[in-house]
DSSP file (Angstrom, degrees, kcal/mol; ACC not computed):
  #  RESIDUE AA STRUCTURE BP1 BP2  ACC     N-H-->O    O-->H-N    N-H-->O    O-->H-N    TCO  KAPPA ALPHA  PHI   PSI    X-CA   Y-CA   Z-CA
    1    1 A X              0   0    0      0, 0.0     2,-0.6     0, 0.0    26,-0.2   0.000 360.0 360.0 360.0 128.3    0.0    0.0    0.0
    2    2 A X  E     -a   27   0A   0     24,-2.9    26,-2.3    68,-0.0     2,-0.5  -0.844 360.0-141.4 -96.3 124.1    1.4    3.4   -1.0
    3    3 A X  E     -a   28   0A   0     -2,-0.6    67,-3.1    24,-0.2    68,-2.0  -0.750  19.1-157.4 -90.0 127.5    0.6    6.2    1.5
    4    4 A X  E     -ab  29  71A   0     24,-2.9    26,-3.5    -2,-0.5    27,-1.8  -0.800   9.1-154.6-109.1 143.5   -0.3    9.5   -0.2
    5    5 A X  E     -ab  31  72A   0     66,-2.3    68,-2.5    -2,-0.3     2,-0.5  -0.953   7.8-164.4-112.9 138.8   -0.1   13.1    1.2
    6    6 A X  E     -ab  32  73A   0     25,-2.0    27,-2.2    -2,-0.4     3,-0.5  -0.941   2.0-162.5-124.8 107.6   -2.3   15.8   -0.3
    7    7 A X  E    S+a   33   0A   0     66,-0.6    68,-0.4    -2,-0.5    27,-0.2  -0.569  81.2  33.7 -80.8 155.4   -1.5   19.4    0.4
    8    8 A X  S >  S+     0   0    0     25,-0.6     3,-1.7    -2,-0.2     6,-0.6   0.867  77.2 166.1  68.7  34.5   -4.3   21.9   -0.2
    9    9 A X  T 3   +     0   0    0     24,-2.8     9,-0.2    -3,-0.5    25,-0.1   0.723  66.3  52.0 -61.2 -26.3   -6.7   19.2    0.9
   10   10 A X  T 3  S+     0   0    0     23,-0.3    -1,-0.3     4,-0.1    24,-0.1   0.554  94.2  91.1 -89.7  -7.5   -9.7   21.4    1.3
   11   11 A X  S <> S-     0   0    0     -3,-1.7     4,-2.8     1,-0.1     5,-0.2  -0.236  94.3 -96.3 -81.1 174.3   -9.4   23.0   -2.2
   12   12 A X  H  > S+     0   0    0      1,-0.2     4,-1.9     2,-0.2     5,-0.1   0.938 124.7  39.4 -57.4 -52.0  -11.0   21.8   -5.4
   13   13 A X  H  > S+     0   0    0      2,-0.2     4,-2.7     1,-0.2    -1,-0.2   0.895 114.2  54.8 -68.5 -38.5   -8.0   19.8   -6.6
   14   14 A X  H  > S+     0   0    0     -6,-0.6     4,-2.4     1,-0.2    -2,-0.2   0.925 109.0  47.5 -59.3 -45.2   -7.2   18.5   -3.1
   15   15 A X  H  X S+     0   0    0     -4,-2.8     4,-2.3    -7,-0.2    -1,-0.2   0.902 112.5  49.7 -63.4 -41.2  -10.7   17.1   -2.7
   16   16 A X  H  X S+     0   0    0     -4,-1.9     4,-2.6    -5,-0.2    -2,-0.2   0.896 111.1  49.5 -64.3 -39.4  -10.5   15.5   -6.1
   17   17 A X  H  X S+     0   0    0     -4,-2.7     4,-2.4     2,-0.2    -2,-0.2   0.893 110.1  50.2 -67.9 -39.0   -7.2   13.9   -5.3
   18   18 A X  H  X S+     0   0    0     -4,-2.4     4,-2.2     2,-0.2    -2,-0.2   0.931 111.9  48.6 -62.9 -44.3   -8.4   12.6   -2.0
   19   19 A X  H  X S+     0   0    0     -4,-2.3     4,-1.7     1,-0.2    -2,-0.2   0.927 111.9  48.6 -60.1 -46.0  -11.4   11.1   -3.8
   20   20 A X  H  X S+     0   0    0     -4,-2.6     4,-1.6     1,-0.2    -1,-0.2   0.887 109.6  52.9 -62.3 -38.8   -9.1    9.5   -6.4
   21   21 A X  H  < S+     0   0    0     -4,-2.4     6,-0.3     1,-0.2    -1,-0.2   0.895 107.6  51.3 -63.1 -40.9   -6.9    8.1   -3.7
   22   22 A X  H  < S+     0   0    0     -4,-2.2    -1,-0.2     1,-0.2    -2,-0.2   0.851 114.2  44.3 -64.0 -34.3   -9.9    6.5   -2.0
   23   23 A X  H  < S+     0   0    0     -4,-1.7     2,-0.3    -5,-0.2    -1,-0.2   0.705  94.9  93.0 -84.8 -21.4  -11.0    4.9   -5.3
   24   24 A X  S >< S-     0   0    0     -4,-1.6     3,-1.2    -5,-0.2     2,-0.3  -0.548  76.0-124.5 -82.7 135.2   -7.5    3.7   -6.4
   25   25 A X  T 3  S+     0   0    0     -2,-0.3     3,-0.1     1,-0.2    -1,-0.1  -0.571  94.8  20.9 -72.9 135.5   -6.4    0.2   -5.6
   26   26 A X  T 3  S+     0   0    0     -2,-0.3   -24,-2.9     1,-0.3     2,-0.4   0.439 103.0 102.6  87.2   0.0   -3.0    0.2   -3.7
   27   27 A X  E <   -a    2   0A   0     -3,-1.2     2,-0.4    -6,-0.3    -1,-0.3  -0.896  43.5-178.9-116.7 147.9   -3.2    3.8   -2.5
   28   28 A X  E     -a    3   0A   0    -26,-2.3   -24,-2.9    -2,-0.4     2,-0.5  -0.990  32.7-116.6-143.0 133.4   -4.2    5.1    0.9
   29   29 A X  E     +a    4   0A   0     -2,-0.4   -24,-0.2   -26,-0.2     3,-0.1  -0.583  37.7 168.4 -69.6 121.7   -4.4    8.6    2.1
   30   30 A X  E     +     0   0A   0    -26,-3.5     2,-0.3    -2,-0.5   -25,-0.2   0.718  61.1   7.9-105.5 -29.3   -1.8    9.0    4.8
   31   31 A X  E     -a    5   0A   0    -27,-1.8   -25,-2.0    25,-0.1    -1,-0.4  -0.995  53.0-169.9-154.7 149.5   -1.7   12.8    5.3
   32   32 A X  E     -ac   6  58A   0     25,-0.6    27,-2.6    -2,-0.3     2,-0.3  -0.993  13.4-173.7-142.3 134.5   -3.6   15.9    4.3
   33   33 A X  E     -ac   7  59A   0    -27,-2.2   -24,-2.8    -2,-0.3   -25,-0.6  -0.861   8.7-175.0-129.0 163.4   -2.6   19.5    4.8
   34   34 A X        -     0   0    0     25,-2.0     3,-0.1    -2,-0.3     4,-0.1  -0.960  42.0 -77.7-148.9 160.7   -4.0   23.0    4.4
   35   35 A X    >   -     0   0    0     -2,-0.3     3,-1.8     1,-0.1     6,-0.1  -0.194  64.6 -80.1 -62.1 154.4   -2.6   26.5    4.9
   36   36 A X  T 3  S+     0   0    0      1,-0.3    -1,-0.1    24,-0.2    23,-0.0  -0.265 115.6  18.6 -57.4 135.5   -2.3   27.8    8.4
   37   37 A X  T 3  S+     0   0    0      1,-0.3    -1,-0.3    -3,-0.1    -2,-0.1   0.414  81.9 153.1  85.2  -1.0   -5.5   29.2    9.8
   38   38 A X    X   -     0   0    0     -3,-1.8     3,-1.6     1,-0.1    -1,-0.3  -0.371  50.0-129.3 -63.2 139.9   -7.8   27.4    7.3
   39   39 A X  T 3  S+     0   0    0      1,-0.3    -1,-0.1     3,-0.0    -2,-0.0   0.637 104.4  56.7 -68.8 -13.8  -11.2   26.8    8.8
   40   40 A X  T >  S+     0   0    0      2,-0.1     3,-2.3     3,-0.1    18,-0.3   0.382  72.8 127.3 -99.0   4.4  -11.2   23.1    7.9
   41   41 A X  T <  S+     0   0    0     -3,-1.6    18,-0.2     1,-0.3     3,-0.1  -0.406  76.0  25.9 -58.2 133.5   -7.9   22.3    9.8
   42   42 A X  T 3  S+     0   0    0     16,-3.3    -1,-0.3     1,-0.4    17,-0.1   0.189  95.5 123.0  94.2 -15.3   -8.7   19.4   12.1
   43   43 A X  S <  S-     0   0    0     -3,-2.3    15,-2.8    15,-0.1     2,-0.4  -0.421  75.6 -96.2 -76.1 153.9  -11.5   18.0    9.9
   44   44 A X  B  >  -E   57   0B   0     13,-0.2     4,-2.2     1,-0.1    13,-0.2  -0.581  29.2-141.9 -70.5 126.2  -11.4   14.5    8.5
   45   45 A X  H  > S+     0   0    0     11,-3.3     4,-1.9    -2,-0.4     6,-0.2   0.840  98.2  55.1 -61.4 -36.3  -10.0   14.7    5.0
   46   46 A X  H  4>S+     0   0    0     10,-0.3     5,-2.7     2,-0.2     4,-0.3   0.906 109.6  45.9 -64.8 -41.9  -12.4   12.0    3.7
   47   47 A X  H >45S+     0   0    0     -3,-0.2     3,-1.3     1,-0.2    -2,-0.2   0.896 110.6  53.2 -67.8 -40.1  -15.5   13.9    4.9
   48   48 A X  H 3<5S+     0   0    0     -4,-2.2    -1,-0.2     1,-0.3    -2,-0.2   0.872 107.3  52.9 -61.4 -36.3  -14.2   17.2    3.5
   49   49 A X  T 3<5S-     0   0    0     -4,-1.9    -1,-0.3    -5,-0.2    -2,-0.2   0.507 123.4-106.2 -79.1  -3.7  -13.7   15.5    0.1
   50   50 A X  T < 5S+     0   0    0     -3,-1.3    -3,-0.2    -4,-0.3    -2,-0.1   0.593  88.2  95.3  91.6  10.9  -17.3   14.3    0.2
   51   51 A X  S   <S-     0   0    0     -5,-2.7    -1,-0.3     1,-0.2     2,-0.1  -0.207  81.1 -53.6-112.0-154.8  -16.6   10.7    0.9
   52   52 A X        -     0   0    0      1,-0.1    -1,-0.2    -2,-0.1    -3,-0.1  -0.364  67.0 -78.7 -83.6 165.4  -16.5    8.6    4.0
   53   53 A X        -     0   0    0     -7,-0.2    -1,-0.1     1,-0.1    -8,-0.0  -0.409  41.7-178.7 -63.7 134.1  -14.5    9.2    7.1
   54   54 A X        -     0   0    0      2,-0.2    -1,-0.1    -2,-0.1     3,-0.1   0.536  40.3-120.3-111.9 -12.4  -10.8    8.2    6.7
   55   55 A X  S    S+     0   0    0      1,-0.2     2,-0.6     0, 0.0    -2,-0.1   0.718  75.7 122.7  75.5  19.7   -9.4    9.0   10.1
   56   56 A X        -     0   0    0    -25,-0.1   -11,-3.3     3,-0.0     2,-0.3  -0.942  50.7-153.3-116.8 108.0   -6.9   11.5    8.5
   57   57 A X  B     -E   44   0B   0     -2,-0.6   -25,-0.6   -13,-0.2     2,-0.4  -0.593  21.8-114.5 -81.6 139.7   -7.2   14.9   10.0
   58   58 A X  E     -c   32   0A   0    -15,-2.8   -16,-3.3   -18,-0.3   -25,-0.2  -0.606  42.8-173.8 -71.6 126.1   -6.3   17.9    7.9
   59   59 A X  E     -c   33   0A   0    -27,-2.6   -25,-2.0    -2,-0.4     3,-0.1  -0.712  30.9-132.9-119.4 171.6   -3.2   19.5    9.5
   60   60 A X  S    S+     0   0    0     -2,-0.2     2,-0.7   -27,-0.2   -24,-0.2   0.622  85.5  67.5 -97.1 -16.2   -1.2   22.7    8.9
   61   61 A X    >   -     0   0    0      1,-0.2     3,-0.9   -26,-0.1     4,-0.4  -0.864  49.4-176.3-120.7 101.7    2.3   21.3    9.1
   62   62 A X  G >  S+     0   0    0     -2,-0.7     3,-1.8     1,-0.2     4,-0.2   0.878  86.8  62.9 -58.7 -38.7    3.6   19.0    6.4
   63   63 A X  G >  S+     0   0    0      1,-0.3     3,-0.9     2,-0.2    -1,-0.2   0.824  97.6  57.4 -56.8 -32.5    6.9   18.6    8.3
   64   64 A X  G <  S+     0   0    0     -3,-0.9    -1,-0.3     1,-0.2    -2,-0.2   0.597 110.1  42.8 -77.9 -10.1    5.0   17.0   11.3
   65   65 A X  G X  S+     0   0    0     -3,-1.8     3,-2.4    -4,-0.4    -1,-0.2   0.161  71.2 115.8-121.5  18.7    3.5   14.2    9.2
   66   66 A X  G X  S+     0   0    0     -3,-0.9     3,-0.7     1,-0.3    -1,-0.1   0.738  75.3  59.9 -63.2 -20.4    6.4   13.1    7.0
   67   67 A X  G 3  S+     0   0    0      1,-0.2    -1,-0.3    -3,-0.1    -2,-0.1   0.488  97.8  62.4 -82.1  -1.1    6.3    9.7    8.7
   68   68 A X  G <  S+     0   0    0     -3,-2.4     2,-0.3     1,-0.0    -1,-0.2   0.361 101.9  46.0-106.9   4.4    2.7    9.2    7.5
   69   69 A X    <   -     0   0    0     -3,-0.7   -65,-0.2    -4,-0.2     3,-0.1  -0.981  45.5-165.8-145.8 159.2    3.2    9.2    3.7
   70   70 A X  S    S+     0   0    0    -67,-3.1    24,-1.9     1,-0.3     2,-0.4   0.707  84.5  26.9-106.6 -36.8    5.4    7.8    1.0
   71   71 A X  E     -bd   4  94A   0    -68,-2.0   -66,-2.3    22,-0.2     2,-0.5  -0.993  65.3-150.9-134.1 135.6    4.5   10.1   -1.9
   72   72 A X  E     -bd   5  95A   0     22,-2.2    24,-3.0    -2,-0.4     2,-0.6  -0.910   6.5-157.2-104.9 132.9    3.1   13.7   -1.9
   73   73 A X  E     -bd   6  96A   0    -68,-2.5   -66,-0.6    -2,-0.5     2,-0.5  -0.949  16.1-165.7-111.6 115.4    0.9   14.8   -4.8
   74   74 A X  E     + d   0  97A   0     22,-3.2    24,-3.6    -2,-0.6    25,-0.8  -0.896  32.7 151.1-115.1 119.8    1.0   18.6   -5.1
   75   75 A X        +     0   0    0     -2,-0.5   -62,-0.2   -68,-0.4   -61,-0.1  -0.287  49.7 106.6-129.6  44.3   -1.5   20.7   -7.1
   76   76 A X  S    S-     0   0    0      1,-0.2     2,-0.3   -63,-0.1    24,-0.3   0.674  79.5 -55.5 -92.9-112.7   -1.2   23.8   -5.0
   77   77 A X     >  -     0   0    0     22,-0.1     4,-3.2     1,-0.1     5,-0.3  -0.932  49.7-102.8-134.4 155.4    0.7   27.0   -6.0
   78   78 A X  H  > S+     0   0    0     22,-0.4     4,-2.2    -2,-0.3     5,-0.2   0.880 119.1  46.1 -50.0 -48.9    4.3   27.5   -7.2
   79   79 A X  H  > S+     0   0    0      1,-0.2     4,-1.6     2,-0.2    -1,-0.2   0.923 116.6  44.9 -63.0 -43.3    5.7   28.9   -3.9
   80   80 A X  H  > S+     0   0    0      1,-0.2     4,-2.6     2,-0.2    -2,-0.2   0.908 110.6  54.6 -65.9 -41.9    3.9   26.2   -1.8
   81   81 A X  H  X S+     0   0    0     -4,-3.2     4,-2.6     1,-0.2    -1,-0.2   0.894 107.0  50.9 -59.0 -40.5    5.0   23.4   -4.2
   82   82 A X  H  X S+     0   0    0     -4,-2.2     4,-1.9    -5,-0.3    -1,-0.2   0.871 109.8  49.8 -67.7 -35.8    8.6   24.5   -3.8
   83   83 A X  H  X S+     0   0    0     -4,-1.6     4,-2.0     2,-0.2    -2,-0.2   0.924 112.6  47.3 -65.0 -43.3    8.3   24.4    0.0
   84   84 A X  H  X S+     0   0    0     -4,-2.6     4,-2.7     1,-0.2    -2,-0.2   0.894 109.0  55.2 -63.8 -39.9    6.8   20.9   -0.2
   85   85 A X  H  X S+     0   0    0     -4,-2.6     4,-2.6     1,-0.2    -1,-0.2   0.913 107.8  48.8 -58.4 -44.7    9.5   19.9   -2.6
   86   86 A X  H  X S+     0   0    0     -4,-1.9     4,-2.4     2,-0.2    -1,-0.2   0.905 111.3  48.9 -65.3 -41.7   12.2   20.9   -0.1
   87   87 A X  H  X S+     0   0    0     -4,-2.0     4,-1.7     2,-0.2    -2,-0.2   0.934 113.3  47.3 -62.9 -45.4   10.5   19.1    2.8
   88   88 A X  H  X>S+     0   0    0     -4,-2.7     5,-2.8     1,-0.2     4,-0.6   0.902 111.2  51.5 -62.8 -41.0   10.2   15.9    0.7
   89   89 A X  H ><5S+     0   0    0     -4,-2.6     3,-1.0     1,-0.2    -2,-0.2   0.937 110.1  48.8 -60.9 -47.0   13.8   16.2   -0.4
   90   90 A X  H 3<5S+     0   0    0     -4,-2.4    -1,-0.2     1,-0.2    -2,-0.2   0.825 117.7  40.9 -62.4 -32.5   15.0   16.5    3.2
   91   91 A X  H 3<5S-     0   0    0     -4,-1.7    -1,-0.2    -5,-0.2    -2,-0.2   0.323 111.8-113.6-102.9   7.3   12.9   13.5    4.3
   92   92 A X  T <<5 +     0   0    0     -3,-1.0     2,-0.3    -4,-0.6    -3,-0.2   0.830  65.2 147.9  68.3  32.3   13.5   11.2    1.3
   93   93 A X      < -     0   0    0     -5,-2.8    -1,-0.2    -6,-0.2     2,-0.2  -0.727  47.1-119.9-100.8 149.8    9.9   11.3    0.1
   94   94 A X  E     -d   71   0A   0    -24,-1.9   -22,-2.2    -2,-0.3     2,-0.4  -0.536  28.3-162.4 -81.3 152.9    8.7   11.2   -3.5
   95   95 A X  E     -d   72   0A   0    -24,-0.2     2,-0.5    -2,-0.2   -22,-0.2  -0.998  14.9-161.3-141.5 136.9    6.7   14.1   -4.9
   96   96 A X  E     -d   73   0A   0    -24,-3.0   -22,-3.2    -2,-0.4     2,-0.6  -0.981  17.3-158.5-113.1 121.6    4.5   14.4   -7.9
   97   97 A X  E     +d   74   0A   0     -2,-0.5   -22,-0.2   -24,-0.2   -24,-0.1  -0.901  26.9 162.2-109.2 119.0    3.9   18.1   -8.9
   98   98 A X        +     0   0    0    -24,-3.6   -23,-0.2    -2,-0.6    -1,-0.1   0.320  40.2 122.1-109.8   3.1    0.9   19.0  -11.0
   99   99 A X        -     0   0    0    -25,-0.8     2,-0.2   -22,-0.1     3,-0.2  -0.347  46.5-157.1 -65.0 145.4    1.1   22.7  -10.2
  100  100 A X        +     0   0    0    -24,-0.3   -22,-0.4     1,-0.1    -2,-0.1  -0.725  58.8  61.7-116.9 170.7    1.5   25.1  -13.1
  101  101 A X        +     0   0    0     -2,-0.2     2,-0.2     1,-0.2    -1,-0.1   0.654  60.2 158.1  91.4  17.3    2.8   28.6  -13.4
  102  102 A X        -     0   0    0     -3,-0.2    -1,-0.2     1,-0.1     2,-0.1  -0.475  38.3-125.8 -73.6 144.1    6.5   28.1  -12.4
  103  103 A X     >  -     0   0    0     -2,-0.2     4,-2.4     1,-0.1     5,-0.2  -0.333  31.6-101.4 -75.8 169.4    9.1   30.6  -13.5
  104  104 A X  H  > S+     0   0    0      1,-0.2     4,-1.8     2,-0.2     5,-0.1   0.898 125.4  50.7 -59.9 -40.7   12.2   29.4  -15.4
  105  105 A X  H  > S+     0   0    0      2,-0.2     4,-1.8     1,-0.2    -1,-0.2   0.906 109.9  49.4 -65.2 -41.7   14.2   29.6  -12.2
  106  106 A X  H  > S+     0   0    0      1,-0.2     4,-2.1     2,-0.2    -2,-0.2   0.892 108.7  52.8 -65.5 -39.1   11.6   27.7  -10.2
  107  107 A X  H  X S+     0   0    0     -4,-2.4     4,-2.5     1,-0.2    -1,-0.2   0.878 107.1  53.4 -61.8 -36.7   11.6   24.9  -12.9
  108  108 A X  H  X S+     0   0    0     -4,-1.8     4,-2.7     2,-0.2    -1,-0.2   0.892 106.1  52.6 -64.8 -39.6   15.4   24.8  -12.5
  109  109 A X  H  X S+     0   0    0     -4,-1.8     4,-2.1     2,-0.2    -2,-0.2   0.908 110.7  47.5 -61.0 -42.3   15.0   24.3   -8.8
  110  110 A X  H  X S+     0   0    0     -4,-2.1     4,-1.6     2,-0.2    -2,-0.2   0.926 112.2  49.2 -65.9 -44.6   12.6   21.4   -9.4
  111  111 A X  H  X S+     0   0    0     -4,-2.5     4,-0.6     1,-0.2    -2,-0.2   0.920 110.6  50.4 -60.6 -44.1   14.9   19.8  -12.0
  112  112 A X  H >< S+     0   0    0     -4,-2.7     3,-1.0     1,-0.2    -1,-0.2   0.896 109.9  50.6 -62.3 -40.4   17.9   20.1   -9.6
  113  113 A X  H 3< S+     0   0    0     -4,-2.1    -1,-0.2     1,-0.2    -2,-0.2   0.800 100.1  65.3 -67.7 -28.2   15.9   18.4   -6.8
  114  114 A X  H 3<        0   0    0     -4,-1.6    -1,-0.2     1,-0.3    -2,-0.2   0.696 360.0 360.0 -69.7 -17.1   15.0   15.6   -9.1
  115  115 A X    <<        0   0    0     -3,-1.0    -1,-0.3    -4,-0.6    -2,-0.2   0.466 360.0 360.0 -86.8 360.0   18.6   14.5   -9.4
């Protein structure tokens, strides 16, 4: 079972990714995050996504849940994606980035981290 982390869990893409994770064989939601101060922090990610309860509370700090996922799937914003990339790099986690709008310099940072 591959444990997935979804940042931006309460947003449109985050909810869709949580739903897809629930439906996919071999995947399990391990962590869900949202920006600091979001009103859904502490809520069950499965319920927020419109499905059943998963027992995964949306938290504010990705760093605090790195032991709960294997792969992070990021569809947030360029600045947030780069922060997530650095956390994943430091902790030896895989990351899939679907975020768009990166500058040439930011794309270079992502490429460098991929090596």
